[in-house]
C-alpha positions in Angstrom: 5.4 -11.7 -13.4 6.3 -9.2 -10.8 7.4 -10.1 -7.2 5.9 -7.9 -4.6 6.2 -8.4 -0.8 6.2 -6.3 2.3 7.7 -6.0 5.7 5.2 -7.4 8.3 5.0 -6.3 11.9 4.3 -9.8 13.3 4.0 -13.4 12.2 0.9 -14.2 10.1 -2.2 -15.1 12.1 -2.6 -18.4 10.3 1.0 -19.3 11.1 1.4 -18.2 14.7 3.8 -20.0 17.0 2.4 -21.5 20.2 3.7 -18.5 22.2 4.0 -15.5 19.8 5.5 -13.2 22.4 8.3 -15.7 23.3 8.9 -16.3 19.6 9.2 -12.5 18.9 11.6 -12.0 21.9 13.7 -15.0 20.9 13.8 -14.4 17.1 14.1 -10.6 17.1 14.9 -9.0 20.4 17.3 -11.4 22.0 19.1 -11.9 18.6 19.7 -8.2 18.5 17.7 -7.6 15.3 15.2 -5.4 17.0 15.8 -2.8 19.7 12.6 -2.6 21.8 12.9 1.2 21.8 12.3 1.2 18.1 9.0 -0.7 18.3 5.7 1.2 18.0 2.6 -0.3 19.7 4.8 -3.1 20.9 4.8 -4.7 17.5 5.6 -2.3 14.6 9.2 -1.8 13.5 10.9 -0.2 10.5 14.4 0.0 11.8 17.2 -0.8 9.3 18.3 -4.1 10.9 14.7 -5.3 10.9 14.1 -4.3 7.3 17.3 -6.1 6.1 16.2 -9.2 8.0 12.7 -9.2 6.5 14.0 -8.5 3.0 16.4 -11.4 3.4 13.6 -13.7 4.6 11.4 -12.7 1.7 14.1 -13.4 -0.8 14.8 -16.8 0.7 11.1 -17.7 0.9 10.4 -16.7 -2.7 13.7 -18.2 -4.0 14.6 -14.9 -5.6 17.8 -12.9 -5.7 16.0 -9.7 -6.4 12.6 -8.6 -5.1 10.8 -6.3 -7.6 8.9 -4.3 -5.0 9.3 -4.3 -1.2 6.7 -2.3 0.8 7.0 -0.8 4.3 3.7 -2.1 5.9 1.5 0.5 7.5 4.2 2.9 8.5 1.5 5.2 9.9 1.3 2.9 12.8 4.5 4.6 14.1 2.6 7.9 14.5 0.6 6.6 17.4 3.7 6.4 19.5 6.2 9.0 18.2 6.2 12.6 17.1 6.1 13.6 13.4 9.8 14.7 13.8 10.8 11.2 15.1 8.7 9.5 12.5 10.5 11.5 9.7 13.9 10.5 11.0 12.8 6.8 11.2 11.4 7.0 7.7 14.6 8.5 6.5 16.6 5.7 8.1 14.3 3.1 6.6 14.6 4.6 3.1 18.4 4.6 3.5 18.4 0.9 4.3 16.2 0.1 1.4 18.3 2.3 -1.0 21.4 0.3 0.1 19.5 -2.9 -0.6 18.5 -1.6 -4.1 22.2 -0.7 -4.7 23.1 -4.3 -3.7 20.6 -5.7 -6.2 18.3 -7.2 -3.5 15.3 -5.1 -4.6 14.3 -3.0 -7.6 11.9 -0.6 -5.9 10.3 0.0 -2.5 7.1 1.7 -1.4 4.6 2.0 1.4 1.6 -0.2 1.8 -0.8 1.8 4.0 -4.3 1.7 5.3 -5.1 5.1 6.7 -2.1 7.2 5.8 -3.2 8.6 2.5 -7.0 8.5 3.1 -7.3 10.8 6.1 -7.2 14.6 6.4 -3.9 16.4 6.9 -3.5 17.0 10.6 -4.9 13.6 11.5 -2.6 11.4 13.5 -2.2 8.8 10.8 -1.7 11.2 7.9 1.4 10.9 5.7 2.3 13.6 3.1 3.3 11.8 -0.1 5.4 14.8 -1.2 7.3 14.8 2.1 8.0 11.1 1.8 9.3 11.6 -1.8 11.4 14.5 -0.5 12.9 12.3 2.1 13.7 9.7 -0.6 15.4 12.4 -2.7 17.4 13.5 0.4 18.7 9.9 0.7 19.4 9.1 -2.9 18.7 12.0 -5.2 16.3 12.0 -8.1 17.3 8.4 -8.9 15.7 7.1 -5.7 13.8 3.8 -5.7 10.7 4.9 -3.7 8.3 4.5 -6.6 5.1 2.9 -5.3 2.4 3.3 -2.7 -0.6 1.1 -1.8 -3.9 2.1 -0.1 -7.5 0.8 0.0 -9.6 1.9 -3.0 -13.0 0.6 -3.7 -16.6 1.7 -4.1 -16.9 2.2 -0.3 -13.5 3.8 0.1 -12.9 6.2 -2.8 -10.8 8.7 -0.9 -7.7 8.3 -3.2 -9.7 9.9 -6.0 -12.2 12.2 -4.3 -10.2 13.6 -1.2 -7.8 16.4 -2.0 -5.7 15.9 1.1 -2.2 16.1 -0.4 -0.4 19.4 -0.7 1.7 19.6 -3.9 3.1 23.0 -4.9 0.4 25.5 -4.2 -2.5 23.1 -4.6 -4.3 20.5 -2.6 -4.8 17.4 -4.8 -5.9 13.8 -4.3 -3.2 11.2 -3.6 -3.8 9.7 -7.1 -3.1 13.1 -8.6 -0.1 13.6 -6.4 1.4 10.2 -7.2 1.1 10.9 -10.9 2.9 14.2 -10.6 5.6 12.6 -8.5 6.1 9.7 -11.0 4.8 7.0 -8.6 2.6 4.0 -9.1 -0.5 3.4 -7.0 -1.7 0.0 -6.0 -5.3 -0.3 -4.7 -6.1 -2.8 -2.0 -9.4 -4.1 -0.6 -10.9 -4.0 -4.1 -13.9 -6.0 -2.9 -14.0 -4.4 0.5 -13.2 -7.7 2.2 -16.0 -9.4 0.2 -18.7 -6.9 1.1 -19.0 -5.6 -2.5 -19.7 -9.0 -4.0 -23.5 -8.5 -3.7 -26.1 -5.8 -3.0 -24.7 -3.0 -5.1 -27.2 -0.4 -6.5 -28.3 -1.3 -10.0 -27.1 2.1 -11.2 -23.5 1.0 -10.8 -24.1 -2.0 -13.1 -25.8 0.2 -15.6 -22.8 2.5 -15.7 -20.0 -0.1 -15.7 -21.8 -2.7 -17.6 -20.4 -5.9 -16.0 -22.3 -9.1 -15.4 -22.4 -9.1 -11.5 -21.6 -7.0 -8.5 -18.1 -8.5 -8.0 -17.1 -7.7 -11.6 -18.6 -4.2 -11.3 -16.6 -3.6 -8.1 -13.4 -4.8 -9.7 -14.1 -2.7 -12.9 -14.6 0.4 -10.7 -11.3 0.0 -8.9 -9.2 -0.9 -11.9 -10.6 2.0 -14.0 -9.6 4.8 -11.6 -7.4 7.3 -13.4 -3.8 6.9 -12.1 -4.4 3.4 -10.6 -1.6 1.0 -11.5 -3.3 -2.2 -10.3 -6.1 -3.4 -8.0 -5.4 -6.1 -5.5 -7.9 -8.8 -4.6 -7.5 -11.5 -1.9 -8.4 -14.9 -3.3 -8.1 -18.3 -1.7 -9.9 -20.5 -4.1 -9.3 -21.4 -7.8 -12.9 -20.5 -8.8 -12.5 -17.1 -7.3 -9.3 -16.5 -9.2 -11.0 -17.5 -12.5 -14.1 -15.3 -11.8 -12.1 -12.3 -10.7 -9.9 -12.5 -13.8 -12.8 -11.9 -16.1 -12.9 -8.1 -15.9 -9.1 -8.1 -16.7 -10.0 -9.5 -20.2 -11.9 -6.3 -20.9 -10.7 -2.7 -21.2 -11.2 -0.5 -18.2 -14.3 1.7 -18.1 -14.1 4.9 -20.1 -13.3 7.8 -17.9 -16.4 9.7 -18.8 -18.6 6.7 -17.9 -16.6 6.0 -14.7 -16.9 9.6 -13.5 -20.8 9.4 -13.9 -20.7 7.3 -10.6 -19.5 10.4 -8.7 -21.9 12.7 -10.5 -24.8 10.5 -9.4 -23.5 10.5 -5.8 -23.3 14.3 -5.7 -26.8 14.6 -7.2 
Protein backbone atom coordinates (compact mmCIF):
# COMPACT_ATOMS: atom_id res chain seq x y z
CA UNK A 1 0.00 0.00 0.00
CA UNK A 2 1.37 3.41 -1.01
CA UNK A 3 0.44 6.66 0.76
CA UNK A 4 -0.14 9.54 -1.65
CA UNK A 5 -1.43 12.98 -0.73
CA UNK A 6 -1.16 16.54 -1.97
CA UNK A 7 -0.98 20.10 -0.82
CA UNK A 8 -4.43 21.66 -1.27
CA UNK A 9 -5.06 25.34 -1.82
CA UNK A 10 -8.18 25.56 0.36
CA UNK A 11 -10.32 23.42 2.71
CA UNK A 12 -12.32 20.64 1.04
CA UNK A 13 -15.74 21.75 -0.20
CA UNK A 14 -17.45 19.00 1.78
CA UNK A 15 -15.76 20.17 4.97
CA UNK A 16 -15.89 23.94 4.71
CA UNK A 17 -16.04 25.97 7.94
CA UNK A 18 -18.98 28.38 8.33
CA UNK A 19 -16.80 31.31 7.26
CA UNK A 20 -14.02 30.00 4.97
CA UNK A 21 -12.34 33.39 4.61
CA UNK A 22 -12.20 33.96 8.36
CA UNK A 23 -10.90 30.42 8.82
CA UNK A 24 -8.15 30.92 6.25
CA UNK A 25 -7.09 34.26 7.72
CA UNK A 26 -7.03 32.90 11.27
CA UNK A 27 -5.46 29.53 10.49
CA UNK A 28 -2.85 30.59 7.96
CA UNK A 29 -2.36 34.34 7.58
CA UNK A 30 -2.62 35.57 11.18
CA UNK A 31 -0.58 32.59 12.36
CA UNK A 32 2.22 33.61 10.01
CA UNK A 33 2.16 30.38 7.99
CA UNK A 34 1.17 32.19 4.79
CA UNK A 35 2.33 35.58 3.54
CA UNK A 36 -0.56 37.04 1.47
CA UNK A 37 2.03 38.23 -1.08
CA UNK A 38 2.77 34.58 -1.89
CA UNK A 39 -0.84 33.72 -2.72
CA UNK A 40 -1.96 33.33 -6.33
CA UNK A 41 -5.59 33.96 -7.15
CA UNK A 42 -6.15 34.72 -3.49
CA UNK A 43 -6.03 31.02 -2.62
CA UNK A 44 -3.07 29.10 -4.07
CA UNK A 45 0.19 28.89 -2.19
CA UNK A 46 3.31 26.78 -2.50
CA UNK A 47 5.60 28.72 -0.17
CA UNK A 48 7.92 26.60 2.02
CA UNK A 49 6.16 27.39 5.32
CA UNK A 50 2.82 26.40 3.88
CA UNK A 51 4.18 23.17 2.38
CA UNK A 52 5.76 22.18 5.68
CA UNK A 53 2.45 22.86 7.43
CA UNK A 54 0.41 20.84 4.93
CA UNK A 55 2.83 17.93 4.96
CA UNK A 56 2.67 17.90 8.76
CA UNK A 57 -1.13 17.86 8.70
CA UNK A 58 -1.16 15.02 6.17
CA UNK A 59 1.23 12.95 8.26
CA UNK A 60 -0.90 13.55 11.35
CA UNK A 61 -4.20 12.84 9.58
CA UNK A 62 -2.88 9.62 8.04
CA UNK A 63 -1.04 8.53 11.17
CA UNK A 64 2.20 8.10 9.24
CA UNK A 65 5.76 9.13 9.96
CA UNK A 66 6.64 9.14 6.27
CA UNK A 67 4.43 9.98 3.28
CA UNK A 68 5.35 8.00 0.17
CA UNK A 69 4.39 10.71 -2.30
CA UNK A 70 3.44 14.34 -1.72
CA UNK A 71 2.15 16.36 -4.69
CA UNK A 72 2.12 20.08 -5.28
CA UNK A 73 -1.49 20.62 -6.33
CA UNK A 74 -2.08 22.50 -9.61
CA UNK A 75 1.11 24.59 -9.47
CA UNK A 76 0.17 26.09 -12.85
CA UNK A 77 -2.41 28.18 -10.95
CA UNK A 78 0.47 30.45 -9.98
CA UNK A 79 1.10 31.39 -13.60
CA UNK A 80 -2.14 33.38 -13.75
CA UNK A 81 -0.63 35.90 -11.31
CA UNK A 82 3.14 35.81 -11.69
CA UNK A 83 5.70 35.81 -14.47
CA UNK A 84 7.47 32.62 -15.58
CA UNK A 85 10.61 33.94 -13.87
CA UNK A 86 8.86 34.41 -10.53
CA UNK A 87 7.15 31.04 -10.93
CA UNK A 88 10.51 29.36 -11.50
CA UNK A 89 11.89 30.86 -8.31
CA UNK A 90 8.79 29.85 -6.33
CA UNK A 91 9.01 26.32 -7.70
CA UNK A 92 12.67 26.14 -6.75
CA UNK A 93 11.88 27.23 -3.20
CA UNK A 94 9.06 24.68 -3.02
CA UNK A 95 11.36 21.90 -4.24
CA UNK A 96 14.00 22.95 -1.70
CA UNK A 97 11.43 22.67 1.09
CA UNK A 98 10.31 19.25 -0.09
CA UNK A 99 13.88 18.02 -0.47
CA UNK A 100 14.55 19.02 3.14
CA UNK A 101 11.45 17.08 4.19
CA UNK A 102 12.69 14.05 2.26
CA UNK A 103 16.06 14.32 3.98
CA UNK A 104 14.26 14.42 7.33
CA UNK A 105 12.34 11.24 6.49
CA UNK A 106 8.94 12.96 6.26
CA UNK A 107 8.39 11.99 2.63
CA UNK A 108 9.96 9.64 0.11
CA UNK A 109 9.12 11.40 -3.14
CA UNK A 110 7.29 14.50 -4.32
CA UNK A 111 5.60 15.49 -7.54
CA UNK A 112 3.11 17.80 -9.23
CA UNK A 113 -0.58 16.96 -9.55
CA UNK A 114 -1.76 19.12 -12.45
CA UNK A 115 -4.80 19.77 -14.61
CA UNK A 116 -3.65 21.89 -17.54
CA UNK A 117 0.12 22.18 -17.11
CA UNK A 118 1.19 19.22 -19.23
CA UNK A 119 -1.79 19.13 -21.63
CA UNK A 120 -1.55 22.57 -23.23
CA UNK A 121 0.75 23.96 -25.88
CA UNK A 122 4.10 25.48 -25.03
CA UNK A 123 3.53 29.22 -24.76
CA UNK A 124 0.12 28.81 -23.15
CA UNK A 125 -0.26 30.56 -19.81
CA UNK A 126 -0.68 27.29 -17.88
CA UNK A 127 2.13 25.39 -19.59
CA UNK A 128 4.91 23.81 -17.53
CA UNK A 129 8.00 22.27 -19.08
CA UNK A 130 8.70 18.93 -17.42
CA UNK A 131 12.38 19.04 -18.37
CA UNK A 132 12.70 22.50 -16.81
CA UNK A 133 11.01 21.31 -13.61
CA UNK A 134 13.40 18.34 -13.48
CA UNK A 135 16.31 20.72 -14.07
CA UNK A 136 15.19 22.81 -11.09
CA UNK A 137 15.08 19.68 -8.95
CA UNK A 138 18.63 18.83 -10.01
CA UNK A 139 19.76 22.37 -9.16
CA UNK A 140 18.36 21.87 -5.67
CA UNK A 141 19.47 18.32 -4.91
CA UNK A 142 21.52 16.93 -7.79
CA UNK A 143 20.69 13.72 -9.63
CA UNK A 144 19.49 12.12 -6.39
CA UNK A 145 16.53 14.53 -6.17
CA UNK A 146 13.14 13.22 -5.07
CA UNK A 147 10.95 14.86 -7.75
CA UNK A 148 9.87 11.60 -9.38
CA UNK A 149 6.15 11.78 -10.23
CA UNK A 150 3.61 13.88 -12.08
CA UNK A 151 -0.17 13.59 -12.35
CA UNK A 152 -2.46 14.83 -15.11
CA UNK A 153 -5.86 13.92 -16.57
CA UNK A 154 -5.76 11.06 -19.05
CA UNK A 155 -8.80 9.36 -20.52
CA UNK A 156 -10.57 8.70 -23.81
CA UNK A 157 -11.70 12.33 -23.97
CA UNK A 158 -8.39 13.81 -22.79
CA UNK A 159 -5.56 11.83 -24.43
CA UNK A 160 -3.07 14.72 -24.69
CA UNK A 161 -0.43 13.03 -22.54
CA UNK A 162 0.06 10.51 -25.34
CA UNK A 163 -0.85 12.36 -28.54
CA UNK A 164 0.42 15.92 -27.95
CA UNK A 165 4.16 16.45 -28.46
CA UNK A 166 4.33 19.64 -26.37
CA UNK A 167 7.44 18.84 -24.32
CA UNK A 168 10.89 19.84 -25.61
CA UNK A 169 13.53 17.29 -24.68
CA UNK A 170 16.96 17.52 -26.24
CA UNK A 171 16.35 18.46 -29.85
CA UNK A 172 12.93 16.82 -30.09
CA UNK A 173 9.34 17.63 -29.21
CA UNK A 174 7.79 14.66 -27.43
CA UNK A 175 4.67 13.83 -25.43
CA UNK A 176 4.74 14.21 -21.67
CA UNK A 177 4.52 10.42 -21.30
CA UNK A 178 7.62 10.10 -23.45
CA UNK A 179 9.40 12.92 -21.63
CA UNK A 180 8.62 11.44 -18.22
CA UNK A 181 9.98 8.05 -19.27
CA UNK A 182 13.22 9.58 -20.49
CA UNK A 183 13.55 11.60 -17.28
CA UNK A 184 12.93 8.55 -15.10
CA UNK A 185 9.61 9.79 -13.72
CA UNK A 186 6.33 8.04 -13.03
CA UNK A 187 3.05 9.34 -14.46
CA UNK A 188 -0.30 9.06 -12.69
CA UNK A 189 -3.44 9.57 -14.77
CA UNK A 190 -6.44 11.26 -13.16
CA UNK A 191 -10.07 11.65 -14.29
CA UNK A 192 -9.97 8.13 -15.73
CA UNK A 193 -13.76 8.09 -16.16
CA UNK A 194 -13.91 11.79 -17.08
CA UNK A 195 -15.94 12.51 -13.94
CA UNK A 196 -18.40 9.73 -14.77
CA UNK A 197 -19.05 10.80 -18.35
CA UNK A 198 -17.29 7.75 -19.83
CA UNK A 199 -19.41 5.18 -18.02
CA UNK A 200 -21.89 4.92 -20.88
CA UNK A 201 -22.40 5.93 -24.48
CA UNK A 202 -18.96 4.99 -25.84
CA UNK A 203 -18.74 3.99 -29.53
CA UNK A 204 -18.98 0.20 -29.95
CA UNK A 205 -15.63 0.24 -31.79
CA UNK A 206 -13.85 0.98 -28.50
CA UNK A 207 -15.32 -2.13 -26.90
CA UNK A 208 -14.39 -4.18 -29.95
CA UNK A 209 -10.75 -3.13 -29.60
CA UNK A 210 -10.40 -3.29 -25.82
CA UNK A 211 -12.71 -6.24 -25.28
CA UNK A 212 -14.12 -5.35 -21.86
CA UNK A 213 -17.68 -6.00 -20.69
CA UNK A 214 -19.00 -2.42 -20.42
CA UNK A 215 -18.10 1.20 -21.09
CA UNK A 216 -16.67 1.84 -17.61
CA UNK A 217 -14.31 -1.11 -17.91
CA UNK A 218 -13.28 -0.08 -21.43
CA UNK A 219 -12.54 3.46 -20.24
CA UNK A 220 -10.42 2.14 -17.37
CA UNK A 221 -8.66 -0.35 -19.63
CA UNK A 222 -7.83 2.43 -22.09
CA UNK A 223 -6.28 4.68 -19.44
CA UNK A 224 -4.30 2.00 -17.62
CA UNK A 225 -2.92 0.56 -20.86
CA UNK A 226 -1.23 3.74 -22.06
CA UNK A 227 2.51 3.19 -22.57
CA UNK A 228 4.36 4.92 -19.74
CA UNK A 229 1.32 5.28 -17.45
CA UNK A 230 2.17 4.19 -13.90
CA UNK A 231 -1.38 4.13 -12.55
CA UNK A 232 -4.86 5.41 -13.36
CA UNK A 233 -6.85 7.11 -10.62
CA UNK A 234 -10.62 6.77 -10.25
CA UNK A 235 -12.83 8.63 -7.78
CA UNK A 236 -15.08 6.16 -5.95
CA UNK A 237 -17.53 6.82 -3.13
CA UNK A 238 -19.41 3.52 -2.93
CA UNK A 239 -18.32 -0.05 -2.27
CA UNK A 240 -20.07 -1.36 -5.37
CA UNK A 241 -18.14 1.10 -7.52
CA UNK A 242 -14.85 -0.02 -5.99
CA UNK A 243 -15.65 -3.66 -6.73
CA UNK A 244 -16.76 -2.90 -10.29
CA UNK A 245 -13.77 -0.69 -11.08
CA UNK A 246 -11.32 -3.27 -9.76
CA UNK A 247 -12.37 -5.86 -12.35
CA UNK A 248 -10.11 -4.53 -15.16
CA UNK A 249 -7.15 -4.64 -12.75
CA UNK A 250 -7.50 -8.43 -12.59
CA UNK A 251 -6.71 -8.61 -16.31
CA UNK A 252 -3.55 -7.65 -18.20
CA UNK A 253 -3.48 -4.19 -19.83
CA UNK A 254 -4.40 -4.09 -23.51
CA UNK A 255 -1.67 -5.06 -25.95
CA UNK A 256 0.04 -1.97 -27.33
CA UNK A 257 -0.73 -2.85 -30.94
CA UNK A 258 -4.43 -3.21 -30.08
CA UNK A 259 -4.49 -0.06 -27.93
CA UNK A 260 -2.93 2.03 -30.69
CA UNK A 261 -5.69 0.96 -33.12
CA UNK A 262 -7.98 3.42 -31.31
CA UNK A 263 -5.82 6.29 -32.55
CA UNK A 264 -5.55 4.88 -36.06
CA UNK A 265 -9.35 4.73 -36.21
CA UNK A 266 -9.59 8.33 -34.98
CA UNK A 267 -7.14 9.57 -37.64
CA UNK A 268 -9.02 7.65 -40.35
